N, C-alpha and C positions, 0 to 999 in steps of 0.2 A: 214735152213742150220745151222749146229752145228759149231759155231766158236771156240769151245773149242777143237775140234779134231785136233790132230797134223798132220802136213803134212808129207808125206813119205820122207825118205831120198833120196837125189838125187845122181846119179852116179857121181863120181869124176874121173878125169884123173889119179890121183895117185893110185886109186883103180884098174885100168885096169891091166890085166895080159898080160905081153909082153914077149913072148917066143922067144928065139934066134933061135929055130927050124923053125919058120915061119918068117924069116927076110923079111922086106918089099922089099928089093932089089931083092929077088927071085920072087917077084910078078911084077917086072918091074917098080917100082916107088921108089923114095927115100922119106925119112921122113924129110929131112932137112928143108923143107918149114914150117913145124910145130914146129920145135925146139923152137923157141922164144915164140910161143903161149903156148906150153905145159909147158915151164919152168916158165912162168909168174905166180906169186902168188898174191893173193889179198893183199893190204897193211895191215900191222899190226896196232894194236891200237884198240880203242873202235869200236866195230862193228856197233851197232845200237844206237838208242836213239836220243833224241833231240840234235841237234848241231853236230852230228857225221860227219866225213868226207864223209862217204857213203851217208848220207842223203843230204849233200851238192852236191855230185856228181849227185844224182837223180834230185835235183832241177835244176842243170845246164843242165841236159839232157832235162828236161821239158821246159826250156827256148829256146830250139832249135825247138820246135813245134810251128808253127804259125797258127793262125786262118785263114782260107782261104779267108774270106771276109774282115778282118781287119788286117792291116799290123803290128800286135803286137803279141808277143808270148803269149801262153795261161797262163803262170805263172803270167806275169805282167798284163795281162788282168783281172786277178782275178778269173779265172775259176778253179784254184786249191785251194781247201779248206784245205787240209792237206796232208802231206807226212810223213809216218812213216816207219822206218826201224827197225826190231826187231833183237835180238841177233842171229837169224838163217840166217840173211841177206835176209829176205823176206820183200819186200816193199809193202806198202798199200797206194794207192793214192785215196783221196776222192776229187771228182771234180764235176762240173756242166757244163752246157752249157748256152749260152746267152738266149736260148729259147728252149723248147721241140721240136719245129718245125724247129730247126736249120738243114740245109742241111747235116751237118756232124754228126748228132745225132747217126747214126748207126756206123760210121767208126772211129770217134775221140777216144772213149774209147779204142778200139782195138789198135789204133796207139800209144796211151799213154802207154798201157800195153807192147807193143812190144818195144818201145823206152826205157822204164824203165828196162825191162828185159835184154836189151843189155848193161846196165851199168856194167863195170867190178866189180865183187864182189857181185852182186845181184844174189841170188839163184832163186827167184820167184817174180813175180809182180802180184798184184791184183788191179783192179780199181773199186771203188765204185762210181757209178753215182747217184747223189742226186739232188733233185729239191728244197729242203728246207734247208737253206734259199735261196730264189731265187736270181739269179745274178742281179746286177745292176751296172751302171757306177761308183758308189761310191766304188766298190771293186777293181778298177784299181789302179795300182801303179802310182806315180807321173810321172815316165818315160813314161808310156803308155799314160797318159793324155797329156803330152807334145808332144809325137809323133803324136797324133791325133788332136792336136791344141785345146785342151780343157782347157789349163791353161792360 
């Protein structure tokens, strides 16, 4: 896979052609339920890079995903090795699992990709599942160790 290839541009709401000739009211529905969503713009400021607000939002979203066997989120559990957001608002998450035989080995990366993709301002998300370095309890945050009674 060639990582130097650029991703194609994504469709944006502001690029849509909205003709008055085909008013949504004539189709029997109103658009008012979308007005707030369509008017929302991503926050201004530095887009990507280390310490950006968008990267912090992605990390916060990852903290909402919990390991099904351990009552700790996957970020504090140490399963996330890296979160990068580039200037195109594309997020790349490098992660591992506690073991290759983990019951969620097939579904967890997809769940992470879906959750990161849903962060406002993120254009695309990619998850890289790695096994080296292997996960170990030493990768957990102090909060996770406290939650599990390991401190």
